[in-house]
C-alpha positions in Angstrom: -78.1 34.5 -144.6 -74.8 35.8 -145.5 -75.0 38.7 -143.2 -75.9 36.5 -140.3 -72.9 34.2 -140.8 -70.8 37.2 -141.1 -72.0 38.5 -137.8 -71.4 35.3 -136.1 -68.0 35.1 -137.6 -67.2 38.6 -136.5 -68.5 37.8 -133.1 -66.5 34.6 -133.0 -63.5 36.3 -134.4 -63.9 39.1 -131.8 -64.2 36.5 -129.1 -61.2 34.7 -130.4 -59.2 37.8 -130.8 -60.2 38.8 -127.3 -59.2 35.4 -125.9 -55.9 35.6 -127.6 -55.1 39.0 -126.2 -56.1 37.8 -122.7 -53.8 34.8 -123.0 -50.9 37.1 -124.0 -51.6 39.4 -121.1 -51.9 36.4 -118.7 -48.7 34.9 -120.0 -46.9 38.2 -119.7 -48.0 38.6 -116.1 -46.8 35.1 -115.1 -43.5 35.8 -116.7 -43.2 39.0 -114.8 -44.1 37.3 -111.6 -41.5 34.5 -112.2 -38.9 37.1 -113.0 -39.6 39.0 -109.8 -39.4 35.8 -107.8 -36.1 34.8 -109.5 -34.8 38.3 -109.0 -35.7 38.3 -105.3 -34.2 34.9 -104.8 -31.0 35.9 -106.5 -30.9 39.1 -104.5 -31.4 37.1 -101.3 -28.6 34.8 -102.2 -26.3 37.6 -103.0 -27.3 39.4 -99.8 -26.6 36.2 -97.9 -23.2 36.0 -99.4 -22.5 39.6 -98.6 -23.7 39.1 -95.0 -21.5 36.1 -94.4 -18.3 37.7 -95.7 -17.8 40.0 -92.7 -18.2 37.1 -90.3 -15.0 35.3 -91.3 -12.7 38.3 -90.7 -14.1 38.7 -87.2 -13.5 35.1 -86.4 -10.0 35.2 -87.8 -9.2 38.3 -85.9 -10.4 36.8 -82.6 -8.5 33.6 -83.2 -5.4 35.4 -84.1 -5.6 37.7 -81.1 -5.7 34.8 -78.6 -2.2 33.5 -79.1 -0.9 37.1 -78.9 -2.5 37.6 -75.4 -1.2 34.3 -74.0 2.5 35.1 -74.2 1.9 38.5 -72.6 0.0 37.0 -69.6 2.4 34.1 -69.1 5.6 36.2 -69.4 7.6 35.7 -66.2 8.1 38.7 -64.0 10.4 37.3 -61.3 13.5 37.4 -63.4 13.9 41.1 -62.9 13.7 41.0 -59.1 16.0 38.0 -58.6 19.3 40.1 -58.8 18.1 42.3 -55.9 18.3 39.4 -53.4 22.1 39.2 -53.3 22.4 42.9 -53.0 20.1 43.0 -50.0 21.9 40.0 -48.4 25.3 41.6 -48.9 24.1 44.8 -47.2 22.6 42.9 -44.3 25.6 40.8 -43.6 28.2 43.5 -43.9 30.6 43.4 -40.9 30.7 46.0 -38.2 34.5 46.2 -38.1 34.6 45.6 -34.3 36.8 42.7 -33.2 38.1 41.4 -29.9 41.3 43.4 -29.1 44.7 41.7 -28.5 44.2 41.1 -24.7 46.1 37.8 -24.5 49.5 38.2 -22.8 48.5 41.5 -21.0 47.8 42.2 -17.4 44.1 41.5 -16.7 43.5 45.1 -15.5 44.9 46.4 -18.8 42.8 43.9 -20.8 39.7 45.0 -19.0 40.4 48.6 -20.0 40.9 47.6 -23.6 37.5 45.9 -23.6 35.8 48.9 -21.9 37.1 51.4 -24.5 35.4 49.4 -27.2 32.2 49.1 -25.2 32.6 45.4 -24.7 31.8 43.5 -21.5 34.2 41.3 -19.6 34.2 38.4 -17.2 37.4 37.5 -15.3 38.1 33.9 -14.6 41.0 33.4 -12.3 43.1 30.2 -12.3 45.4 28.3 -10.0 48.7 29.3 -11.5 50.8 32.4 -10.8 50.7 35.9 -12.3 48.1 38.3 -13.6 48.5 37.6 -17.3 45.5 36.8 -19.5 46.1 33.4 -21.0 43.1 33.2 -23.4 39.9 35.0 -24.4 36.5 33.8 -25.5 35.6 34.9 -28.2 39.1 34.7 -29.4 41.3 37.7 -30.3 40.4 39.1 -33.7 36.8 37.6 -33.7 34.2 40.0 -35.1 31.7 41.0 -32.4 29.0 43.6 -31.7 28.8 46.3 -29.1 28.0 44.9 -25.6 29.4 41.4 -26.2 30.9 39.9 -23.1 34.4 38.6 -23.5 35.6 36.0 -21.0 39.3 36.4 -19.9 41.2 33.5 -18.4 43.8 34.8 -15.9 46.7 32.6 -15.0 46.8 33.2 -11.2 44.3 33.5 -8.4 42.2 36.6 -7.8 44.2 39.3 -6.0 43.0 41.4 -3.1 40.7 44.3 -3.8 40.0 47.5 -2.0 36.4 48.1 -0.8 35.4 51.7 -1.3 33.0 53.6 1.0 29.7 54.0 -1.0 27.4 54.9 1.9 25.5 58.1 1.1 26.2 57.8 -2.6 23.5 57.4 -5.2 22.8 53.7 -5.9 23.9 53.8 -9.5 27.1 55.8 -8.7 27.9 53.4 -5.9 27.5 50.4 -8.3 29.9 52.0 -10.8 32.5 52.6 -8.1 32.4 49.0 -6.9 32.8 47.7 -10.5 35.7 50.0 -11.0 37.5 48.3 -8.1 36.8 44.8 -9.4 33.8 44.1 -7.2 30.2 43.6 -8.0 27.2 45.2 -6.2 24.5 43.0 -4.7 21.3 45.0 -4.3 19.4 44.2 -1.1 16.5 46.8 -1.3 16.1 48.1 -4.8 18.3 50.1 -7.1 17.2 53.7 -6.5 17.9 56.2 -3.8 20.9 56.6 -1.6 23.0 53.9 -0.2 22.3 53.5 3.5 24.6 50.6 4.3 27.1 48.3 2.7 28.8 45.0 3.5 31.7 44.6 3.8 32.4 48.0 5.0 35.1 50.3 3.7 38.5 48.6 3.5 37.0 45.3 4.5 38.5 42.0 3.3 37.7 41.3 -0.3 39.1 39.9 -3.6 38.4 40.6 -7.2 35.0 39.3 -8.3 33.7 39.4 -4.8 30.2 40.9 -4.1 29.4 43.8 -1.9 25.9 44.1 -0.5 24.3 47.6 -0.6 20.9 48.9 0.6 19.5 51.6 -1.5 16.5 53.9 -0.8 15.5 52.2 2.4 16.7 52.0 6.0 19.4 49.5 6.7 18.4 46.4 8.6 19.2 46.5 12.3 22.6 45.2 13.1 22.5 41.8 14.7 24.4 41.2 18.0 27.7 39.4 17.5 27.7 37.9 21.0 25.1 36.6 23.4 24.0 39.1 26.1 25.4 38.5 29.6 22.8 37.3 32.2 
């Protein structure tokens, strides 16, 4: 009887001891699992903090860089080129140094030669007074002009008589220059090239300064018209 109870007790004790050990092992496993979960959570939180820290410097760098770029792009560039405009204008408007010579009070032929030497044109306007003196000039004496400018000369008296040269057979351009030299002006009747075949008035014909002389260049002269009716 005693042995049987002892066996049961041993068996029960063994079962109890085994159950106690199982409980310890189970409890230890749960603790380990909990520790692992807590550790993982803490690691994730720490990792999250470490991952967020680089983001802020990037955002700050980008924000700080924006104001730096704006002044550079909006910096005016016209201020440096503005001073060049006055220099260009001054070079463009620089005078030529050519002015109307002192022709007033001189003989109109002498005044014409003064203008010719400076490569200026002339136009003679004769008046109703007396004498050959130039009374005024337009542009006025001393006015700054350019090459080729025509200066009008007002002469006190009427146009004097002029000598008509013989230009028949001369080159058309040379004939025109000769007529201008004598105070006359060519009137081209048949072009401006070739030889002069005829002129009107003829040599030594009646003429005054500023009169026109007709010339025919490079073509046969027109047939002369009869001056009187034929006799029946």
